[in-house]
C-alpha positions in Angstrom: 80.2 87.8 83.4 82.4 89.1 86.2 85.6 91.1 86.0 86.8 89.9 89.5 89.5 87.5 88.6 92.4 86.4 90.8 95.6 85.2 89.0 97.9 82.8 90.8 100.4 80.0 90.2 99.0 76.6 89.4 98.8 74.1 92.2 98.6 70.3 91.9 95.1 70.3 93.2 94.0 72.3 90.2 94.7 69.4 87.8 91.2 68.0 87.5 89.6 71.4 87.1 92.2 72.5 84.5 91.7 69.4 82.5 87.9 69.6 82.6 88.1 73.2 81.5 90.4 72.3 78.6 88.0 69.6 77.5 84.9 71.8 77.8 86.4 74.7 75.9 87.9 72.7 73.1 84.7 70.7 72.7 82.8 73.9 72.2 85.3 75.2 69.7 85.4 72.0 67.7 82.2 70.1 68.4 82.9 67.4 65.7 85.9 66.1 67.7 85.4 63.8 70.7 87.6 65.5 73.3 86.3 63.2 76.1 88.2 60.4 74.3 91.3 62.6 74.4 91.3 63.3 78.1 93.7 60.4 79.0 96.2 61.6 76.4 95.8 65.2 77.5 96.2 64.3 81.2 99.5 62.6 80.4 100.7 65.6 78.3 99.6 67.9 81.0 101.6 66.0 83.7 104.6 65.1 81.6 105.1 68.0 79.3 103.3 71.2 80.4 103.4 71.3 84.2 107.1 70.3 84.5 108.3 72.6 81.7 106.1 75.6 81.8 104.8 78.1 84.2 101.0 77.7 84.5 99.1 80.7 85.7 95.5 80.1 86.6 92.6 82.4 87.0 89.9 82.0 89.6 86.5 83.7 89.6 84.3 83.3 92.6 86.4 80.4 93.8 86.2 78.5 90.5 89.0 77.9 88.0 88.0 80.2 85.1 91.1 79.9 82.9 94.8 79.3 82.6 97.8 80.1 80.4 101.1 78.1 80.0 104.4 79.9 79.2 107.7 78.1 79.1 111.2 79.5 79.6 111.7 80.0 75.8 108.6 82.1 75.6 106.3 79.5 74.0 102.7 79.9 74.9 101.2 76.4 74.5 97.8 76.9 76.1 95.4 79.8 76.7 92.1 78.4 78.0 89.2 80.5 79.2 85.9 79.2 80.4 83.2 80.0 77.8 81.3 81.9 80.6 84.1 84.4 80.5 84.6 84.7 76.7 84.5 88.4 75.9 85.6 89.4 79.4 89.0 90.8 80.3 90.2 87.4 81.5 92.0 86.2 78.4 93.8 89.6 78.1 94.8 89.4 81.8 96.2 85.9 81.3 98.2 86.9 78.2 99.5 90.0 80.0 100.7 87.8 82.8 102.5 85.6 80.3 104.1 88.7 78.7 105.4 89.7 82.1 107.0 86.3 82.5 108.5 86.3 79.0 109.4 90.0 78.4 111.7 89.1 75.5 108.8 87.8 73.5 106.2 85.0 73.0 105.5 82.6 70.2 102.5 80.3 69.8 100.6 78.2 67.3 96.9 78.6 66.7 94.7 76.6 64.5 94.3 78.4 61.2 90.5 77.9 61.2 90.2 79.4 64.7 89.7 83.0 63.5 88.3 84.1 66.9 91.6 83.2 68.6 93.7 84.7 65.8 91.8 88.0 66.1 92.2 88.0 69.9 96.0 87.5 69.6 96.2 90.2 67.0 94.4 92.6 69.3 96.9 91.5 72.0 99.9 92.7 69.9 100.7 89.4 68.2 101.6 89.2 64.5 101.4 86.3 62.1 104.9 84.8 61.6 104.2 81.9 59.2 102.2 78.8 58.8 102.8 75.2 59.9 101.0 71.9 60.5 100.2 70.7 64.0 102.3 67.5 64.4 99.6 65.9 66.7 96.4 66.8 64.9 97.7 67.4 61.3 95.6 70.6 61.3 97.1 73.7 59.6 98.3 76.3 62.1 99.4 79.9 62.1 102.6 80.8 64.0 102.2 84.0 65.9 104.7 86.1 67.7 104.7 89.0 70.2 107.7 91.1 70.7 107.9 94.0 73.2 108.0 97.5 71.7 111.4 99.2 71.6 111.6 101.8 74.2 
């Protein structure tokens, strides 16, 4: 585990590595779901919804894509993906902090209700639970979370 991460804007040539990282991390989190079968859908969503409408910040470690975060103009964080090799490192916090700098008025997100590890991480990062919902794509129950900057 290394703490030497470089954050930078997403580039088109990052697409394959970002999609492979998405697949690997989600497959580890939910082993009963075949994420390899979802890659064509995800690639289309990545190209048509996320990249054109959100800022994507990637993290590199030793020349390899180690994670990314997406944050749109409304402050919605759709994806925070960190390579399992870097789970527990400062990388996820660095990516969330970068999203906070780009959305200083606040951030909202949805996280699967059964993903207690992610919920705990977001809580440690200053997010609070703001309700429950159902993911329209997967049908899974999700928790709405929100971060607002502290009043100065």
